[in-house]
LOFISE-317437 format. One record per atom (N, C-alpha, C): residue number from 1; x, y, z. Coordinates in Angstrom, 1 decimal. Atoms other than C-alpha are relative to their C-alpha. Last residue first. Layout:
! LOFISE-317437
REC   n      u      v      w
REC NUM      X      Y      Z
...
END
This chain:
! LOFISE-317437
REC   n      u      v      w
REC  80   -0.3   -1.4   -0.1
REC  80  -23.0  -12.3  -14.2
REC  80   -1.2    0.9   -0.2
REC  79    1.2   -0.9   -0.1
REC  79  -23.2  -16.0  -13.6
REC  79    0.4    1.4    0.1
REC  78    0.4   -0.4    1.4
REC  78  -20.1  -17.9  -14.8
REC  78   -1.2    1.0    0.0
REC  77   -1.0   -0.8    0.6
REC  77  -18.6  -18.0  -11.3
REC  77   -0.4    0.5   -1.4
REC  76    0.1   -1.3   -0.5
REC  76  -21.9  -19.1   -9.8
REC  76    1.1    0.9   -0.6
REC  75    1.2   -0.7    0.5
REC  75  -22.0  -22.1  -12.0
REC  75   -0.1    1.4    0.5
REC  74   -0.3   -0.5    1.4
REC  74  -18.4  -23.1  -11.2
REC  74   -1.2    0.8   -0.6
REC  73    0.3    0.9    1.1
REC  73  -19.2  -23.3   -7.5
REC  73    0.2    0.6   -1.4
REC  72    1.2   -0.5    0.8
REC  72  -17.4  -20.9   -5.2
REC  72   -0.3   -1.0   -1.1
REC  71   -0.4   -0.7    1.2
REC  71  -15.1  -22.7   -2.7
REC  71   -1.3    0.5   -0.7
REC  70    0.2   -1.5   -0.1
REC  70  -15.1  -24.1    0.7
REC  70    0.5    0.7   -1.2
REC  69   -0.3   -0.7    1.3
REC  69  -15.5  -27.9    0.4
REC  69   -0.4    1.5    0.2
REC  68    1.0   -0.9    0.6
REC  68  -15.4  -29.6    3.7
REC  68    0.5    0.6   -1.2
REC  67   -0.1    0.0    1.4
REC  67  -13.6  -32.5    5.4
REC  67   -1.2    0.9   -0.6
REC  66   -1.4   -0.1    0.3
REC  66  -13.0  -32.2    9.1
REC  66    0.2    0.1   -1.5
REC  65   -0.6    1.1    0.7
REC  65  -16.6  -31.4    9.7
REC  65    1.5    0.2   -0.3
REC  64    0.2    1.3   -0.8
REC  64  -18.3  -29.2   12.4
REC  64    0.7   -1.2   -0.7
REC  63    0.5    1.1    0.9
REC  63  -17.2  -25.8   11.2
REC  63    0.0   -1.3    0.8
REC  62    1.3    0.5   -0.4
REC  62  -16.8  -23.1   13.9
REC  62   -0.6   -1.1   -0.8
REC  61    0.2   -0.1   -1.5
REC  61  -13.1  -22.1   13.8
REC  61   -1.3   -0.7    0.4
REC  60   -1.1    0.7   -0.7
REC  60  -12.1  -23.2   10.3
REC  60   -0.2    0.0    1.5
REC  59    0.2    1.5    0.1
REC  59  -15.6  -22.3    9.0
REC  59    1.1   -0.7    0.7
REC  58    1.2    0.4   -0.9
REC  58  -15.2  -18.7   10.3
REC  58   -0.2   -1.5   -0.1
REC  57   -0.4   -0.2   -1.4
REC  57  -11.7  -18.3    8.8
REC  57   -1.1   -0.5    1.0
REC  56   -0.9    1.2   -0.3
REC  56  -12.9  -19.7    5.5
REC  56    0.5    0.1    1.4
REC  55    0.7    1.2    0.0
REC  55  -15.9  -17.3    5.4
REC  55    0.9   -1.2    0.3
REC  54    0.9    0.2   -1.1
REC  54  -13.8  -14.3    6.5
REC  54   -0.8   -1.3    0.0
REC  53   -0.7    0.3   -1.2
REC  53  -10.9  -14.5    4.0
REC  53   -1.0   -0.4    1.2
REC  52   -0.2    1.4   -0.2
REC  52  -12.8  -14.8    0.7
REC  52    0.6   -0.4    1.4
REC  51    1.2    0.7   -0.1
REC  51  -14.3  -11.4    0.6
REC  51    0.1   -1.5    0.3
REC  50    0.6   -0.3   -1.3
REC  50  -11.0   -9.7    1.3
REC  50   -1.3   -0.8    0.2
REC  49   -0.8    0.5   -1.0
REC  49   -9.4  -11.5   -1.7
REC  49   -0.6    0.3    1.4
REC  48    0.2    1.4    0.0
REC  48  -12.3  -10.8   -4.0
REC  48    0.9   -0.7    1.1
REC  47    1.3    0.2   -0.7
REC  47  -12.3   -7.1   -3.0
REC  47   -0.2   -1.6    0.0
REC  46   -0.2    0.1   -1.4
REC  46   -8.5   -7.0   -3.8
REC  46   -1.4   -0.3    0.7
REC  45   -0.5    1.4   -0.4
REC  45   -9.2   -7.8   -7.5
REC  45    0.1   -0.1    1.5
REC  44   -1.4    0.1   -0.1
REC  44  -11.3   -4.6   -8.0
REC  44    0.5   -1.3    0.5
REC  43   -0.5   -0.6   -1.2
REC  43  -14.9   -5.3   -8.9
REC  43    1.5    0.0    0.0
REC  42   -0.3   -1.4    0.3
REC  42  -16.5   -6.0  -12.3
REC  42    0.5    0.8    1.3
REC  41    1.1   -0.8   -0.6
REC  41  -18.2   -9.2  -11.1
REC  41    0.3    1.5   -0.2
REC  40    1.2    0.3    0.7
REC  40  -15.9  -11.2  -13.4
REC  40   -1.2    0.8    0.5
REC  39   -0.1   -0.6    1.4
REC  39  -12.9   -9.4  -12.0
REC  39   -1.3   -0.3   -0.8
REC  38    0.1   -1.5   -0.2
REC  38  -14.0  -10.2   -8.4
REC  38    0.1    0.6   -1.4
REC  37    1.4   -0.3   -0.3
REC  37  -14.6  -13.9   -9.3
REC  37   -0.2    1.5    0.1
REC  36    0.8    0.2    1.1
REC  36  -11.2  -14.2  -11.0
REC  36   -1.5    0.4    0.2
REC  35   -0.3   -1.0    1.0
REC  35   -9.3  -12.7   -8.2
REC  35   -0.9   -0.1   -1.2
REC  34    0.5   -1.2   -0.6
REC  34  -11.0  -14.9   -5.6
REC  34    0.3    1.2   -1.0
REC  33    1.5   -0.1    0.1
REC  33  -10.5  -18.0   -7.7
REC  33   -0.5    1.3    0.5
REC  32    0.4   -0.1    1.4
REC  32   -6.8  -17.4   -8.2
REC  32   -1.5    0.1   -0.1
REC  31   -0.4   -1.3    0.5
REC  31   -6.2  -16.6   -4.5
REC  31   -0.4    0.2   -1.5
REC  30    0.9   -1.0   -0.4
REC  30   -8.3  -19.5   -3.4
REC  30    0.4    1.4   -0.5
REC  29    1.3    0.0    0.8
REC  29   -6.4  -22.0   -5.4
REC  29   -0.9    1.1    0.3
REC  28   -0.3   -0.3    1.4
REC  28   -3.0  -21.0   -4.0
REC  28   -1.3    0.0   -0.8
REC  27   -0.4   -1.4    0.0
REC  27   -4.4  -20.9   -0.4
REC  27    0.3    0.4   -1.5
REC  26    1.2   -0.7   -0.1
REC  26   -6.1  -24.3   -0.8
REC  26    0.3    1.5   -0.2
REC  25    0.7    0.2    1.3
REC  25   -2.8  -25.8   -1.9
REC  25   -1.3    0.8   -0.1
REC  24   -0.8   -0.7    1.1
REC  24   -0.9  -24.3    1.0
REC  24   -0.7   -0.1   -1.3
REC  23    0.2   -1.5   -0.2
REC  23   -3.6  -25.4    3.5
REC  23    0.7    0.8   -1.1
REC  22    1.4   -0.3    0.5
REC  22   -3.6  -29.0    2.1
REC  22   -0.2    1.5    0.1
REC  21    0.0    0.1    1.5
REC  21    0.2  -29.1    2.6
REC  21   -1.3    0.3   -0.6
REC  20   -0.7   -1.2    0.5
REC  20   -0.2  -27.7    6.2
REC  20    0.1   -0.1   -1.5
REC  19    0.9   -1.2   -0.1
REC  19   -2.9  -30.3    6.9
REC  19    0.7    1.3   -0.5
REC  18    1.0    0.1    1.1
REC  18   -0.8  -33.2    5.6
REC  18   -0.9    1.3    0.1
REC  17   -0.7   -0.2    1.3
REC  17    2.2  -32.1    7.8
REC  17   -1.0   -0.1   -1.1
REC  16   -0.5   -1.3    0.2
REC  16    0.0  -31.6   10.9
REC  16    0.6    0.2   -1.4
REC  15    0.8   -0.7    1.1
REC  15   -2.0  -34.8   10.8
REC  15    0.6    1.3   -0.4
REC  14   -0.4    0.7    1.3
REC  14    0.6  -36.8   12.9
REC  14   -0.7    0.6   -1.2
REC  13   -1.2   -0.7    0.6
REC  13    0.1  -34.2   15.7
REC  13    0.4   -0.7   -1.3
REC  12   -1.1    0.8   -0.2
REC  12   -3.5  -35.6   16.3
REC  12    1.2    0.6   -0.7
REC  11   -0.9   -0.1    1.1
REC  11   -6.4  -33.2   16.8
REC  11    1.3   -0.9    0.4
REC  10   -0.2    1.4    0.6
REC  10   -9.0  -34.5   19.3
REC  10    1.0    0.0   -1.1
REC   9   -0.4    0.9   -1.1
REC   9   -8.9  -31.4   21.5
REC   9    0.3   -1.4   -0.5
REC   8   -1.3   -0.3   -0.3
REC   8   -8.9  -29.2   18.4
REC   8    0.5   -0.9    1.2
REC   7   -0.9    0.5    1.0
REC   7  -12.0  -30.8   17.0
REC   7    1.5    0.2    0.4
REC   6   -0.1    1.5   -0.1
REC   6  -13.9  -30.3   20.2
REC   6    1.1   -0.5   -1.0
REC   5    0.9    0.8    0.8
REC   5  -13.2  -26.5   20.2
REC   5    0.3   -1.5    0.1
REC   4   -0.8    0.7    1.0
REC   4  -11.2  -25.0   23.1
REC   4   -1.0   -0.9   -0.8
REC   3   -0.4   -1.0    1.1
REC   3  -13.2  -22.4   25.0
REC   3    0.7   -0.7   -1.1
REC   2   -1.3    0.3    0.4
REC   2  -15.0  -25.0   27.3
REC   2    0.3    0.9   -1.3
REC   1   -0.1   -0.3    1.4
REC   1  -18.0  -23.8   29.2
REC   1    1.5   -0.2   -0.4
END
């Protein structure tokens, strides 16, 4: 049994700068979306932040694709 995920064994150091930039952009977008969704649902803003952490962390560790879209679709944001 190998404890290191396959994607991590194949990771190339040249990707690090681009991945850090993408991570910063996703973080900024996620904060705004999480706060908005929580407020639209009538919940405190911090609930949106807490609810958004676990799915992204889980996908980062266990997801199979290098390119994935992890956000709330616009139609669900408008549904209340």
